[in-house]
N, CA, C, O and the ligand as a Tripos MOL2 file, in Angstrom:
@<TRIPOS>MOLECULE
protein
  293   291    74     0     0
PROTEIN
NO_CHARGES

@<TRIPOS>ATOM
      1 N           5.2640   -2.2160   -9.8630 N.3       1 MET1
      2 CA          6.1910   -3.3440  -10.0230 C.3       1 MET1
      3 C           5.8380   -4.6410   -9.5160 C.2       1 MET1
      4 O           5.3150   -4.7450   -8.4070 O.2       1 MET1
      5 N           6.1150   -5.7760  -10.3400 N.am      2 ALA2
      6 CA          5.3330   -7.1350  -10.0410 C.3       2 ALA2
      7 C           6.2830   -7.7730   -8.8470 C.2       2 ALA2
      8 O           7.4920   -7.5780   -8.7230 O.2       2 ALA2
      9 N           5.6760   -8.3560   -8.2380 N.am      3 PHE3
     10 CA          6.5160   -9.2890   -7.2760 C.3       3 PHE3
     11 C           6.4130  -10.7490   -7.8320 C.2       3 PHE3
     12 O           5.4940  -11.1580   -8.5420 O.2       3 PHE3
     13 N           7.4880  -11.4710   -7.4040 N.am      4 PRO4
     14 CA          7.1960  -12.8880   -7.9220 C.3       4 PRO4
     15 C           6.3320  -13.6850   -7.3990 C.2       4 PRO4
     16 O           6.1200  -13.6650   -6.1870 O.2       4 PRO4
     17 N           5.6610  -14.5570   -8.2740 N.am      5 ILE5
     18 CA          4.6700  -15.5950   -8.1020 C.3       5 ILE5
     19 C           5.1050  -17.0260   -7.4280 C.2       5 ILE5
     20 O           5.5300  -17.9710   -8.0930 O.2       5 ILE5
     21 N           4.9760  -17.0350   -6.3560 N.am      6 LYS6
     22 CA          5.2200  -18.4010   -5.5730 C.3       6 LYS6
     23 C           3.9690  -19.2190   -5.5050 C.2       6 LYS6
     24 O           2.8630  -18.6790   -5.5020 O.2       6 LYS6
     25 N           4.1540  -20.6940   -5.4420 N.am      7 THR7
     26 CA          3.2400  -21.4400   -5.0520 C.3       7 THR7
     27 C           3.3360  -21.9190   -3.6340 C.2       7 THR7
     28 O           4.4170  -22.4210   -3.3260 O.2       7 THR7
     29 N           2.4560  -21.8610   -2.7650 N.am      8 CYS8
     30 CA          2.3160  -22.1050   -1.2120 C.3       8 CYS8
     31 C           2.6540  -23.6830   -1.2540 C.2       8 CYS8
     32 O           2.1240  -24.4590   -2.0500 O.2       8 CYS8
     33 N           3.5130  -24.0110   -0.3830 N.am      9 VAL9
     34 CA          3.7930  -25.4070   -0.1070 C.3       9 VAL9
     35 C           2.8680  -26.0720    0.4270 C.2       9 VAL9
     36 O           2.7570  -27.2610    0.1300 O.2       9 VAL9
     37 N           1.9690  -25.4600    1.3580 N.am     10 VAL10
     38 CA          1.1170  -25.8550    2.1670 C.3      10 VAL10
     39 C          -0.2360  -26.0610    1.6520 C.2      10 VAL10
     40 O          -0.8650  -27.0920    1.8880 O.2      10 VAL10
     41 N          -0.7080  -25.0560    0.9270 N.am     11 CYS11
     42 CA         -2.0060  -25.2100    0.2420 C.3      11 CYS11
     43 C          -2.1540  -25.1850   -1.2690 C.2      11 CYS11
     44 O          -3.2300  -25.3870   -1.8310 O.2      11 CYS11
     45 N          -0.9170  -24.9030   -1.9480 N.am     12 GLY12
     46 CA         -0.7370  -25.0380   -3.2530 C.3      12 GLY12
     47 C          -1.3880  -23.9140   -3.8740 C.2      12 GLY12
     48 O          -1.6030  -24.0070   -5.0830 O.2      12 GLY12
     49 N          -1.8050  -22.6870   -3.1630 N.am     13 GLU13
     50 CA         -2.1270  -21.6080   -3.9220 C.3      13 GLU13
     51 C          -1.0350  -20.5490   -4.2040 C.2      13 GLU13
     52 O          -0.0610  -20.3420   -3.4810 O.2      13 GLU13
     53 N          -1.2870  -20.0100   -5.1750 N.am     14 GLU14
     54 CA         -0.2980  -19.0490   -5.7800 C.3      14 GLU14
     55 C          -0.3950  -17.6150   -4.9160 C.2      14 GLU14
     56 O          -1.4480  -17.1590   -4.4700 O.2      14 GLU14
     57 N           0.8230  -17.0520   -4.7860 N.am     15 PHE15
     58 CA          0.6510  -15.9020   -4.1010 C.3      15 PHE15
     59 C           1.9220  -14.9460   -4.2830 C.2      15 PHE15
     60 O           3.0380  -15.4520   -4.4050 O.2      15 PHE15
     61 N           1.7590  -13.6930   -4.2990 N.am     16 GLU16
     62 CA          2.8530  -12.8070   -4.6370 C.3      16 GLU16
     63 C           3.8700  -12.6340   -3.3760 C.2      16 GLU16
     64 O           3.4760  -12.2140   -2.2880 O.2      16 GLU16
     65 N           5.0030  -12.9420   -3.5930 N.am     17 LEU17
     66 CA          6.0680  -13.1030   -2.7400 C.3      17 LEU17
     67 C           6.2860  -11.6460   -2.4900 C.2      17 LEU17
     68 O           6.8220  -11.0590   -3.4300 O.2      17 LEU17
     69 N           6.0200  -10.9890   -1.5280 N.am     18 ARG18
     70 CA          6.1630   -9.6370   -1.3110 C.3      18 ARG18
     71 C           7.4880   -9.2780   -0.1920 C.2      18 ARG18
     72 O           7.4920   -9.9250    0.8550 O.2      18 ARG18
     73 N           8.4270   -8.4120   -0.3860 N.am     19 PRO19
     74 CA          9.4770   -8.4900    0.4530 C.3      19 PRO19
     75 C           8.9960   -8.3330    1.9280 C.2      19 PRO19
     76 O           9.6630   -8.8530    2.8230 O.2      19 PRO19
     77 N           7.8460   -7.6260    2.2160 N.am     20 ASP20
     78 CA          7.5130   -7.4760    3.5960 C.3      20 ASP20
     79 C           6.4480   -8.7660    4.1530 C.2      20 ASP20
     80 O           5.8200   -8.7330    5.2110 O.2      20 ASP20
     81 N           6.4370   -9.6720    3.3400 N.am     21 LYS21
     82 CA          5.5660  -10.8960    3.7450 C.3      21 LYS21
     83 C           6.0240  -11.5630    4.9600 C.2      21 LYS21
     84 O           7.1700  -12.0110    4.9870 O.2      21 LYS21
     85 N           5.2960  -11.6680    5.9080 N.am     22 PRO22
     86 CA          5.6540  -12.3770    7.2220 C.3      22 PRO22
     87 C           5.8550  -13.9360    7.0130 C.2      22 PRO22
     88 O           5.1440  -14.4630    6.1570 O.2      22 PRO22
     89 N           6.6250  -14.6090    7.6100 N.am     23 GLY23
     90 CA          6.5110  -16.0780    7.4900 C.3      23 GLY23
     91 C           7.4920  -16.3930    6.5130 C.2      23 GLY23
     92 O           8.4100  -15.6740    6.1190 O.2      23 GLY23
     93 N           7.1370  -17.7850    6.0950 N.am     24 PHE24
     94 CA          8.2170  -18.4860    5.2960 C.3      24 PHE24
     95 C           7.8090  -17.8300    3.7930 C.2      24 PHE24
     96 O           6.6960  -17.4090    3.4760 O.2      24 PHE24
     97 N           9.0000  -17.8610    2.9750 N.am     25 ALA25
     98 CA          8.7980  -17.5470    1.4850 C.3      25 ALA25
     99 C           8.4680  -18.3710    0.6620 C.2      25 ALA25
    100 O           8.5420  -18.1430   -0.5450 O.2      25 ALA25
    101 N           7.9800  -19.6500    1.2360 N.am     26 ASN26
    102 CA          7.2660  -20.7730    0.3770 C.3      26 ASN26
    103 C           5.8730  -21.1250    0.9170 C.2      26 ASN26
    104 O           5.3020  -22.2030    0.7540 O.2      26 ASN26
    105 N           5.3450  -19.9060    1.6790 N.am     27 ARG27
    106 CA          4.1430  -20.2480    2.0300 C.3      27 ARG27
    107 C           3.1740  -18.9470    1.8870 C.2      27 ARG27
    108 O           3.6330  -17.8210    2.0830 O.2      27 ARG27
    109 N           2.0720  -19.1170    1.6040 N.am     28 CYS28
    110 CA          1.1580  -17.9240    1.3900 C.3      28 CYS28
    111 C           0.7590  -17.1920    2.5510 C.2      28 CYS28
    112 O           0.6570  -17.8000    3.6160 O.2      28 CYS28
    113 N           0.5440  -16.0980    2.4940 N.am     29 PRO29
    114 CA          0.1740  -15.3230    3.9040 C.3      29 PRO29
    115 C          -0.8840  -16.0700    4.7090 C.2      29 PRO29
    116 O          -0.8020  -15.9850    5.9340 O.2      29 PRO29
    117 N          -1.8150  -16.7520    4.2000 N.am     30 GLU30
    118 CA         -2.7850  -17.4370    5.1110 C.3      30 GLU30
    119 C          -2.2180  -18.6460    5.7240 C.2      30 GLU30
    120 O          -2.6970  -19.0810    6.7710 O.2      30 GLU30
    121 N          -1.1040  -19.2880    5.0660 N.am     31 CYS31
    122 CA         -0.5080  -20.4200    5.7650 C.3      31 CYS31
    123 C           0.8680  -19.8910    6.5240 C.2      31 CYS31
    124 O           1.7410  -20.6560    6.9330 O.2      31 CYS31
    125 N           0.9040  -18.5210    6.6340 N.am     32 SER32
    126 CA          2.1770  -18.1370    7.4640 C.3      32 SER32
    127 C           1.5960  -17.3150    8.8330 C.2      32 SER32
    128 O           2.3260  -16.5350    9.4440 O.2      32 SER32
    129 N           0.3150  -17.5610    9.2040 N.am     33 THR33
    130 CA         -0.0390  -17.1790   10.2040 C.3      33 THR33
    131 C           0.4180  -18.1530   11.4360 C.2      33 THR33
    132 O           0.4450  -19.3780   11.3220 O.2      33 THR33
    133 N           0.7700  -17.4600   12.6110 N.am     34 PRO34
    134 CA          1.3500  -18.3550   13.8940 C.3      34 PRO34
    135 C           0.4890  -19.6720   14.0360 C.2      34 PRO34
    136 O           1.0030  -20.7580   14.3030 O.2      34 PRO34
    137 N          -0.8370  -19.4890   13.8400 N.am     35 GLU35
    138 CA         -1.7400  -20.7410   14.1190 C.3      35 GLU35
    139 C          -1.6410  -21.7690   13.0850 C.2      35 GLU35
    140 O          -1.7310  -22.9510   13.4180 O.2      35 GLU35
    141 N          -1.4540  -21.4160   11.7840 N.am     36 ALA36
    142 CA         -1.1630  -22.2300   10.7450 C.3      36 ALA36
    143 C           0.0890  -22.8880   10.7400 C.2      36 ALA36
    144 O           0.1870  -24.1030   10.5730 O.2      36 ALA36
    145 N           1.0660  -22.1170   10.9200 N.am     37 MET37
    146 CA          2.5810  -22.8120   11.2160 C.3      37 MET37
    147 C           2.6320  -23.8590   12.2750 C.2      37 MET37
    148 O           3.3530  -24.8520   12.1750 O.2      37 MET37
    149 N           1.7830  -23.5980   13.3860 N.am     38 GLU38
    150 CA          1.7470  -24.3550   14.4930 C.3      38 GLU38
    151 C           1.0950  -25.7000   14.1560 C.2      38 GLU38
    152 O           1.6020  -26.7750   14.4750 O.2      38 GLU38
    153 N          -0.0430  -25.5730   13.5010 N.am     39 ALA39
    154 CA         -0.8470  -26.6700   13.1580 C.3      39 ALA39
    155 C           0.1490  -27.5580   12.0730 C.2      39 ALA39
    156 O           0.2160  -28.7870   12.0370 O.2      39 ALA39
    157 N           0.8760  -26.6320   11.2300 N.am     40 GLY40
    158 CA          1.5120  -27.2380   10.0610 C.3      40 GLY40
    159 C           0.6860  -27.7340    8.8930 C.2      40 GLY40
    160 O           1.1020  -28.6090    8.1330 O.2      40 GLY40
    161 N          -0.4660  -27.1660    8.7750 N.am     41 ASP41
    162 CA         -1.6270  -27.5050    7.9120 C.3      41 ASP41
    163 C          -2.4750  -26.3170    7.9070 C.2      41 ASP41
    164 O          -2.3140  -25.2970    8.5760 O.2      41 ASP41
    165 N          -3.5670  -26.6270    6.9160 N.am     42 LYS42
    166 CA         -4.6180  -25.5010    6.9470 C.3      42 LYS42
    167 C          -5.2240  -25.4710    8.4270 C.2      42 LYS42
    168 O          -5.3490  -26.4680    9.1390 O.2      42 LYS42
    169 N          -5.5550  -24.2550    8.7480 N.am     43 PRO43
    170 CA         -6.3600  -24.0900    9.9760 C.3      43 PRO43
    171 C          -7.7010  -24.6700   10.0290 C.2      43 PRO43
    172 O          -8.2730  -24.7890    8.9450 O.2      43 PRO43
    173 N          -8.3270  -25.0640   11.1140 N.am     44 GLY44
    174 CA         -9.6660  -25.3170   10.9440 C.3      44 GLY44
    175 C         -10.0350  -26.8230   10.5980 C.2      44 GLY44
    176 O         -11.2070  -27.2020   10.6010 O.2      44 GLY44
    177 N          -8.8980  -27.7140   10.2800 N.am     45 LEU45
    178 CA         -9.1000  -28.9990   10.0310 C.3      45 LEU45
    179 C          -9.4330  -29.7820   11.3920 C.2      45 LEU45
    180 O          -8.9460  -29.4420   12.4710 O.2      45 LEU45
    181 N         -10.2600  -30.8010   11.2430 N.am     46 SER46
    182 CA        -10.4010  -31.8180   12.0230 C.3      46 SER46
    183 C          -9.3760  -32.9000   12.1510 C.2      46 SER46
    184 O          -8.8960  -33.2650   11.0770 O.2      46 SER46
    185 N          -8.9520  -33.4700   13.1930 N.am     47 PRO47
    186 CA         -8.0100  -34.5710   13.0860 C.3      47 PRO47
    187 C          -8.0710  -35.6700   11.8990 C.2      47 PRO47
    188 O          -7.1500  -36.1040   11.2060 O.2      47 PRO47
    189 N          -9.4400  -35.9770   11.8880 N.am     48 GLU48
    190 CA         -9.6600  -37.0030   10.7670 C.3      48 GLU48
    191 C          -9.1810  -36.2180    9.2680 C.2      48 GLU48
    192 O          -8.4150  -36.7250    8.4490 O.2      48 GLU48
    193 N          -9.7720  -34.9950    9.1520 N.am     49 GLU49
    194 CA         -9.2690  -34.3420    7.6630 C.3      49 GLU49
    195 C          -7.6510  -34.0790    7.9640 C.2      49 GLU49
    196 O          -6.9980  -34.0020    6.9240 O.2      49 GLU49
    197 N          -7.1880  -33.9860    8.7030 N.am     50 ARG50
    198 CA         -5.6940  -33.8070    8.8220 C.3      50 ARG50
    199 C          -4.9460  -35.1150    8.4260 C.2      50 ARG50
    200 O          -4.0110  -35.2230    7.6340 O.2      50 ARG50
    201 N          -5.5580  -36.0740    9.1450 N.am     51 LYS51
    202 CA         -4.9290  -37.3150    8.6900 C.3      51 LYS51
    203 C          -5.3050  -37.8240    7.3590 C.2      51 LYS51
    204 O          -4.4820  -38.4850    6.7260 O.2      51 LYS51
    205 N          -6.5040  -37.5690    6.8640 N.am     52 ALA52
    206 CA         -6.8250  -37.8320    5.2770 C.3      52 ALA52
    207 C          -6.1050  -37.0570    4.5640 C.2      52 ALA52
    208 O          -5.7640  -37.5860    3.5060 O.2      52 ALA52
    209 N          -5.6380  -35.7310    4.7590 N.am     53 GLN53
    210 CA         -4.8390  -34.9370    3.9830 C.3      53 GLN53
    211 C          -3.4500  -35.3330    4.0580 C.2      53 GLN53
    212 O          -2.8420  -35.1020    3.0130 O.2      53 GLN53
    213 N          -2.6370  -35.9590    5.1570 N.am     54 SER54
    214 CA         -1.5180  -36.2750    5.1520 C.3      54 SER54
    215 C          -1.3140  -37.7010    4.3740 C.2      54 SER54
    216 O          -0.2390  -37.9900    3.8480 O.2      54 SER54
    217 N          -2.3390  -38.4740    4.3580 N.am     55 GLU55
    218 CA         -2.3110  -39.6100    3.6930 C.3      55 GLU55
    219 C          -2.1980  -39.3010    2.0070 C.2      55 GLU55
    220 O          -1.5070  -39.8690    1.1620 O.2      55 GLU55
    221 N          -3.1040  -38.2340    1.8800 N.am     56 VAL56
    222 CA         -2.9540  -37.6640    0.1920 C.3      56 VAL56
    223 C          -1.5500  -37.3680   -0.0440 C.2      56 VAL56
    224 O          -0.9400  -37.8140   -1.0160 O.2      56 VAL56
    225 N          -1.0000  -36.5670    0.9020 N.am     57 ASN57
    226 CA          0.4000  -35.8590    0.7720 C.3      57 ASN57
    227 C           1.2250  -37.2200    0.4110 C.2      57 ASN57
    228 O           1.8760  -37.3570   -0.6240 O.2      57 ASN57
    229 N           1.1030  -38.1170    1.3430 N.am     58 GLU58
    230 CA          2.0700  -39.4260    1.2190 C.3      58 GLU58
    231 C           2.0350  -40.0910   -0.0110 C.2      58 GLU58
    232 O           3.0180  -40.5810   -0.5650 O.2      58 GLU58
    233 N           0.6060  -40.1040   -0.5300 N.am     59 ALA59
    234 CA          0.2160  -40.8650   -1.7960 C.3      59 ALA59
    235 C           1.1800  -39.9330   -2.8820 C.2      59 ALA59
    236 O           1.9970  -40.4510   -3.6440 O.2      59 ALA59
    237 N           0.9230  -38.4800   -2.7950 N.am     60 ARG60
    238 CA          1.3720  -37.6930   -3.8450 C.3      60 ARG60
    239 C           3.1490  -37.9250   -3.7290 C.2      60 ARG60
    240 O           3.8860  -38.0910   -4.7000 O.2      60 ARG60
    241 N           3.5330  -37.8890   -2.4430 N.am     61 ARG61
    242 CA          4.9590  -38.0700   -2.4330 C.3      61 ARG61
    243 C           5.6340  -39.3210   -3.1560 C.2      61 ARG61
    244 O           6.7210  -39.3110   -3.7340 O.2      61 ARG61
    245 N           4.7760  -40.3890   -3.0060 N.am     62 ARG62
    246 CA          5.0390  -41.8740   -3.3400 C.3      62 ARG62
    247 C           5.1970  -41.6580   -4.9430 C.2      62 ARG62
    248 O           6.2210  -41.7910   -5.6130 O.2      62 ARG62
    249 N           3.9780  -41.3100   -5.3390 N.am     63 ALA63
    250 CA          4.0260  -40.8450   -6.9060 C.3      63 ALA63
    251 C           4.9580  -40.2790   -7.4970 C.2      63 ALA63
    252 O           5.4600  -40.6330   -8.5640 O.2      63 ALA63
    253 N           5.3250  -39.1110   -6.6570 N.am     64 MET64
    254 CA          6.5680  -38.4230   -7.4660 C.3      64 MET64
    255 C           7.7170  -39.2130   -7.3250 C.2      64 MET64
    256 O           8.4910  -39.2350   -8.2820 O.2      64 MET64
    257 N           8.0310  -39.9830   -6.1450 N.am     65 ARG65
    258 CA          9.0830  -40.8030   -6.3330 C.3      65 ARG65
    259 C           9.1740  -41.7240   -7.2690 C.2      65 ARG65
    260 O          10.2220  -41.9650   -7.8680 O.2      65 ARG65
    261 N           8.0750  -42.3120   -7.4670 N.am     66 ASP66
    262 CA          8.0000  -43.3080   -8.6170 C.3      66 ASP66
    263 C           8.1910  -42.7250  -10.0720 C.2      66 ASP66
    264 O           8.7580  -43.3560  -10.9650 O.2      66 ASP66
    265 N           7.7190  -41.5950  -10.2060 N.am     67 LEU67
    266 CA          8.2860  -40.6890  -11.4380 C.3      67 LEU67
    267 C           9.6190  -40.5190  -11.5950 C.2      67 LEU67
    268 O          10.1740  -40.6580  -12.6850 O.2      67 LEU67
    269 N          10.2410  -40.1960  -10.4800 N.am     68 LEU68
    270 CA         11.5410  -39.8160  -10.5480 C.3      68 LEU68
    271 C          12.4790  -41.1690  -10.6820 C.2      68 LEU68
    272 O          13.5610  -41.1140  -11.2670 O.2      68 LEU68
    273 N          12.0200  -42.2810  -10.1430 N.am     69 TYR69
    274 CA         12.8620  -43.6010  -10.3570 C.3      69 TYR69
    275 C          12.7160  -44.1640  -11.7300 C.2      69 TYR69
    276 O          13.6250  -44.6970  -12.3670 O.2      69 TYR69
    277 N          11.2740  -43.9680  -12.1920 N.am     70 ARG70
    278 CA         11.2110  -44.5560  -13.4350 C.3      70 ARG70
    279 C          11.8540  -43.8420  -14.5990 C.2      70 ARG70
    280 O          11.9120  -44.3750  -15.7080 O.2      70 ARG70
    281 N          12.4470  -42.3650  -14.2990 N.am     71 LYS71
    282 CA         13.2930  -41.8890  -15.1260 C.3      71 LYS71
    283 C          14.5890  -42.4330  -15.3910 C.2      71 LYS71
    284 O          15.2170  -42.3400  -16.4460 O.2      71 LYS71
    285 N          14.9710  -43.0760  -14.2120 N.am     72 ASP72
    286 CA         16.4320  -43.4650  -14.1090 C.3      72 ASP72
    287 C          16.3550  -44.8950  -14.9850 C.2      72 ASP72
    288 O          17.2600  -45.1010  -15.7940 O.2      72 ASP72
    289 N          15.4170  -45.7620  -14.8520 N.am     73 SER73
    290 CA         15.4420  -46.9660  -15.4020 C.3      73 SER73
    291 C          15.1120  -47.1700  -16.9280 C.2      73 SER73
    292 O          15.1400  -48.2980  -17.4210 O.2      73 SER73
    293 ZN         -1.1450  -21.4730    1.7040 Zn       74 ZN74
@<TRIPOS>BOND
     1     1     2 1
     2     2     3 1
     3     3     4 2
     4     3     5 am
     5     5     6 1
     6     6     7 1
     7     7     8 2
     8     7     9 am
     9     9    10 1
    10    10    11 1
    11    11    12 2
    12    11    13 am
    13    13    14 1
    14    14    15 1
    15    15    16 2
    16    15    17 am
    17    17    18 1
    18    18    19 1
    19    19    20 2
    20    19    21 am
    21    21    22 1
    22    22    23 1
    23    23    24 2
    24    23    25 am
    25    25    26 1
    26    26    27 1
    27    27    28 2
    28    27    29 am
    29    29    30 1
    30    30    31 1
    31    31    32 2
    32    31    33 am
    33    33    34 1
    34    34    35 1
    35    35    36 2
    36    35    37 am
    37    37    38 1
    38    38    39 1
    39    39    40 2
    40    39    41 am
    41    41    42 1
    42    42    43 1
    43    43    44 2
    44    43    45 am
    45    45    46 1
    46    46    47 1
    47    47    48 2
    48    47    49 am
    49    49    50 1
    50    50    51 1
    51    51    52 2
    52    51    53 am
    53    53    54 1
    54    54    55 1
    55    55    56 2
    56    55    57 am
    57    57    58 1
    58    58    59 1
    59    59    60 2
    60    59    61 am
    61    61    62 1
    62    62    63 1
    63    63    64 2
    64    63    65 am
    65    65    66 1
    66    66    67 1
    67    67    68 2
    68    67    69 am
    69    69    70 1
    70    70    71 1
    71    71    72 2
    72    71    73 am
    73    73    74 1
    74    74    75 1
    75    75    76 2
    76    75    77 am
    77    77    78 1
    78    78    79 1
    79    79    80 2
    80    79    81 am
    81    81    82 1
    82    82    83 1
    83    83    84 2
    84    83    85 am
    85    85    86 1
    86    86    87 1
    87    87    88 2
    88    87    89 am
    89    89    90 1
    90    90    91 1
    91    91    92 2
    92    91    93 am
    93    93    94 1
    94    94    95 1
    95    95    96 2
    96    95    97 am
    97    97    98 1
    98    98    99 1
    99    99   100 2
   100    99   101 am
   101   101   102 1
   102   102   103 1
   103   103   104 2
   104   103   105 am
   105   105   106 1
   106   106   107 1
   107   107   108 2
   108   107   109 am
   109   109   110 1
   110   110   111 1
   111   111   112 2
   112   111   113 am
   113   113   114 1
   114   114   115 1
   115   115   116 2
   116   115   117 am
   117   117   118 1
   118   118   119 1
   119   119   120 2
   120   119   121 am
   121   121   122 1
   122   122   123 1
   123   123   124 2
   124   123   125 am
   125   125   126 1
   126   126   127 1
   127   127   128 2
   128   127   129 am
   129   129   130 1
   130   130   131 1
   131   131   132 2
   132   131   133 am
   133   133   134 1
   134   134   135 1
   135   135   136 2
   136   135   137 am
   137   137   138 1
   138   138   139 1
   139   139   140 2
   140   139   141 am
   141   141   142 1
   142   142   143 1
   143   143   144 2
   144   143   145 am
   145   145   146 1
   146   146   147 1
   147   147   148 2
   148   147   149 am
   149   149   150 1
   150   150   151 1
   151   151   152 2
   152   151   153 am
   153   153   154 1
   154   154   155 1
   155   155   156 2
   156   155   157 am
   157   157   158 1
   158   158   159 1
   159   159   160 2
   160   159   161 am
   161   161   162 1
   162   162   163 1
   163   163   164 2
   164   163   165 am
   165   165   166 1
   166   166   167 1
   167   167   168 2
   168   167   169 am
   169   169   170 1
   170   170   171 1
   171   171   172 2
   172   171   173 am
   173   173   174 1
   174   174   175 1
   175   175   176 2
   176   175   177 am
   177   177   178 1
   178   178   179 1
   179   179   180 2
   180   179   181 am
   181   181   182 1
   182   182   183 1
   183   183   184 2
   184   183   185 am
   185   185   186 1
   186   186   187 1
   187   187   188 2
   188   187   189 am
   189   189   190 1
   190   190   191 1
   191   191   192 2
   192   191   193 am
   193   193   194 1
   194   194   195 1
   195   195   196 2
   196   195   197 am
   197   197   198 1
   198   198   199 1
   199   199   200 2
   200   199   201 am
   201   201   202 1
   202   202   203 1
   203   203   204 2
   204   203   205 am
   205   205   206 1
   206   206   207 1
   207   207   208 2
   208   207   209 am
   209   209   210 1
   210   210   211 1
   211   211   212 2
   212   211   213 am
   213   213   214 1
   214   214   215 1
   215   215   216 2
   216   215   217 am
   217   217   218 1
   218   218   219 1
   219   219   220 2
   220   219   221 am
   221   221   222 1
   222   222   223 1
   223   223   224 2
   224   223   225 am
   225   225   226 1
   226   226   227 1
   227   227   228 2
   228   227   229 am
   229   229   230 1
   230   230   231 1
   231   231   232 2
   232   231   233 am
   233   233   234 1
   234   234   235 1
   235   235   236 2
   236   235   237 am
   237   237   238 1
   238   238   239 1
   239   239   240 2
   240   239   241 am
   241   241   242 1
   242   242   243 1
   243   243   244 2
   244   243   245 am
   245   245   246 1
   246   246   247 1
   247   247   248 2
   248   247   249 am
   249   249   250 1
   250   250   251 1
   251   251   252 2
   252   251   253 am
   253   253   254 1
   254   254   255 1
   255   255   256 2
   256   255   257 am
   257   257   258 1
   258   258   259 1
   259   259   260 2
   260   259   261 am
   261   261   262 1
   262   262   263 1
   263   263   264 2
   264   263   265 am
   265   265   266 1
   266   266   267 1
   267   267   268 2
   268   267   269 am
   269   269   270 1
   270   270   271 1
   271   271   272 2
   272   271   273 am
   273   273   274 1
   274   274   275 1
   275   275   276 2
   276   275   277 am
   277   277   278 1
   278   278   279 1
   279   279   280 2
   280   279   281 am
   281   281   282 1
   282   282   283 1
   283   283   284 2
   284   283   285 am
   285   285   286 1
   286   286   287 1
   287   287   288 2
   288   287   289 am
   289   289   290 1
   290   290   291 1
   291   291   292 2
@<TRIPOS>SUBSTRUCTURE
     1 MET1         2 RESIDUE 1 A MET
     2 ALA2         6 RESIDUE 1 A ALA
     3 PHE3        10 RESIDUE 1 A PHE
     4 PRO4        14 RESIDUE 1 A PRO
     5 ILE5        18 RESIDUE 1 A ILE
     6 LYS6        22 RESIDUE 1 A LYS
     7 THR7        26 RESIDUE 1 A THR
     8 CYS8        30 RESIDUE 1 A CYS
     9 VAL9        34 RESIDUE 1 A VAL
    10 VAL10       38 RESIDUE 1 A VAL
    11 CYS11       42 RESIDUE 1 A CYS
    12 GLY12       46 RESIDUE 1 A GLY
    13 GLU13       50 RESIDUE 1 A GLU
    14 GLU14       54 RESIDUE 1 A GLU
    15 PHE15       58 RESIDUE 1 A PHE
    16 GLU16       62 RESIDUE 1 A GLU
    17 LEU17       66 RESIDUE 1 A LEU
    18 ARG18       70 RESIDUE 1 A ARG
    19 PRO19       74 RESIDUE 1 A PRO
    20 ASP20       78 RESIDUE 1 A ASP
    21 LYS21       82 RESIDUE 1 A LYS
    22 PRO22       86 RESIDUE 1 A PRO
    23 GLY23       90 RESIDUE 1 A GLY
    24 PHE24       94 RESIDUE 1 A PHE
    25 ALA25       98 RESIDUE 1 A ALA
    26 ASN26      102 RESIDUE 1 A ASN
    27 ARG27      106 RESIDUE 1 A ARG
    28 CYS28      110 RESIDUE 1 A CYS
    29 PRO29      114 RESIDUE 1 A PRO
    30 GLU30      118 RESIDUE 1 A GLU
    31 CYS31      122 RESIDUE 1 A CYS
    32 SER32      126 RESIDUE 1 A SER
    33 THR33      130 RESIDUE 1 A THR
    34 PRO34      134 RESIDUE 1 A PRO
    35 GLU35      138 RESIDUE 1 A GLU
    36 ALA36      142 RESIDUE 1 A ALA
    37 MET37      146 RESIDUE 1 A MET
    38 GLU38      150 RESIDUE 1 A GLU
    39 ALA39      154 RESIDUE 1 A ALA
    40 GLY40      158 RESIDUE 1 A GLY
    41 ASP41      162 RESIDUE 1 A ASP
    42 LYS42      166 RESIDUE 1 A LYS
    43 PRO43      170 RESIDUE 1 A PRO
    44 GLY44      174 RESIDUE 1 A GLY
    45 LEU45      178 RESIDUE 1 A LEU
    46 SER46      182 RESIDUE 1 A SER
    47 PRO47      186 RESIDUE 1 A PRO
    48 GLU48      190 RESIDUE 1 A GLU
    49 GLU49      194 RESIDUE 1 A GLU
    50 ARG50      198 RESIDUE 1 A ARG
    51 LYS51      202 RESIDUE 1 A LYS
    52 ALA52      206 RESIDUE 1 A ALA
    53 GLN53      210 RESIDUE 1 A GLN
    54 SER54      214 RESIDUE 1 A SER
    55 GLU55      218 RESIDUE 1 A GLU
    56 VAL56      222 RESIDUE 1 A VAL
    57 ASN57      226 RESIDUE 1 A ASN
    58 GLU58      230 RESIDUE 1 A GLU
    59 ALA59      234 RESIDUE 1 A ALA
    60 ARG60      238 RESIDUE 1 A ARG
    61 ARG61      242 RESIDUE 1 A ARG
    62 ARG62      246 RESIDUE 1 A ARG
    63 ALA63      250 RESIDUE 1 A ALA
    64 MET64      254 RESIDUE 1 A MET
    65 ARG65      258 RESIDUE 1 A ARG
    66 ASP66      262 RESIDUE 1 A ASP
    67 LEU67      266 RESIDUE 1 A LEU
    68 LEU68      270 RESIDUE 1 A LEU
    69 TYR69      274 RESIDUE 1 A TYR
    70 ARG70      278 RESIDUE 1 A ARG
    71 LYS71      282 RESIDUE 1 A LYS
    72 ASP72      286 RESIDUE 1 A ASP
    73 SER73      290 RESIDUE 1 A SER
    74 ZN74       293 GROUP 0 **** ****
């Protein structure tokens, strides 16, 4: 029997959402480890990399918002 395929909100990887999967339902197993949850991001990133990634995420959020607003106007 197949499990539903979810996309991890942290790393964007697809994963099977198993009933016994620990952590959040919207995070893949790698991003559900205590260390990953504490860091709030991929483990092993330097502060610079983390900052760069949050800027990328921010840009992505802004682009998404622009798309949503454009639909209204
Ligand atoms: Zn992940």
